[in-house]
N, C-alpha and C positions, 0 to 999 in steps of 0.2 A: 727480665731474664730469670729472676729468682723464682717467679711463680710459674714458669713454663714447665712442661713435663720433663724436660731434659735435666733440670736441677733435682737432685735426689735428697735434698735436705728435708728433715721432718717438718710437718706443717706448723708445729708450735714454734720452731726456730724462725721460720719465714714470717709468722705472725708477730713474734717479738721484735724482729728487725723492722718490720713495717710500722709497728706502733712507735718504736724508738725514733724512726725517721720522721714520722708525723709530728711527734712531740718536739723534736729538734727544729723542724720547719716552723711550727707555731711559735716556738720561743724566739726565733729570729724575726718572723714577720709580724707578730702581734704588737710589739712596741712601735712599729712603724705606722700602725693604724690609729694610735692615740693622738688626739688633737694636741697641739703645742700649748703649754701653759702661757697664759697672758700675763704680761707685766702689769703690776698695779701702778696706778697713776691717774691723772686726769682730775676731774672735779669731784670733790667729796662734799656731800651735803651734811652739815653738822646738825643744824636745827633751824627752826623758823623764828625763834626768839632771839633778840639781840643779846650779845654778851654783856655782862655787867662786871665792871672792875672797880673795886673799892680801894681807894688810896688813903693813906693816913696812918696814924699810930694804931697799934693793936688795942682793941677794946678790952677793958678789964672784965674778968669772968663774973664778978659780982655786980656788974653794971646792969641797970634796968634795960630789958629788951623791949623794943617797940616794933610793932608790925605796921608797915606803911603800905598803902595801896598806891602804886605808881602805874598810871595808865600807859600802855605801850602805844607809841605813835605808829599808826598805820597810814601810809600814804593813800590818798584818794584812789579809788579804782580807776584804772586807765580807761578812758572813754574811747571806744572803738567806733569810728565813723564808717558805716558801710558806704561804699561808693555807689553812686546812683547808677542803677543798671542801664546799660545802653541797649536800645532795642536791637534784636538780632536781625540783620538785614535779610530780606526775602529776595532770593535770586530767581531770575527768569531768563529765558533764552530768546534772543532776537536775531533773526536771519538778516544778513546784509541785503538791502534793497527791499525788504519786506515791510509790512505796515502793522504786523501783529507781534505780540510777545507771547511766549508759550511756557508751559511747565516742562520739567525734564523728560517726562514720559510721553510727550505729545508726538504724534506721528510726523510732524513737520520739523522736529529737532533732529539735526544730524550731528555727527561726531565733531564737525568743525564749527558748529553754531556757537557764537560768542555768548558767554554767561555774564550778565550784568545785574545790578540791583534793580528792584522794581521801580525805585525812585528815578534812576537813570533812564530806564526804558520809557516811563511816562513823560519825563522831561524831554526826551528825544522825539516825542510824538507818536510812539507806538501805542496800539490799542490792544485790549485783551483778545485772545484767540477765542472764536466761538466754538471750536471743536473741543479743546482741552479745558476751557474755563479756568484760567489761572486767577490768582487773587488780584483784586483791584486795589488801587492806591488807598481808598478809604477803608478797605477791609484789613489791610496789613498794619495800619497804625493810625 
């Protein structure tokens, strides 16, 4: 309403009010966009060397100083055993009442054609399709 032609205020007064309103709006909204501060806590890594604590009487200042080499015990590296990879099963499609197994893109495969592993198809007596040439038992593994 202030910037309409009906308002007869001078342009500098309208600008000053608009800038003041924008500053006030930023002062209110800007703190809401800051991320919240995270509380300190959790695990803190101090160092990789073990702490050494000396107990006993205080050593005299004029006592002879000796430097000693103390090897740091490091446990043996953990042995990771890779699991023996299992062969990825090869899937083929066998129609009920048929005698051949097929690949997924074969023209004889329908939406309701059962999906079985190659080993299951061969054990059930299915033979490879001559049209789509699916993998054979000795090819797959």
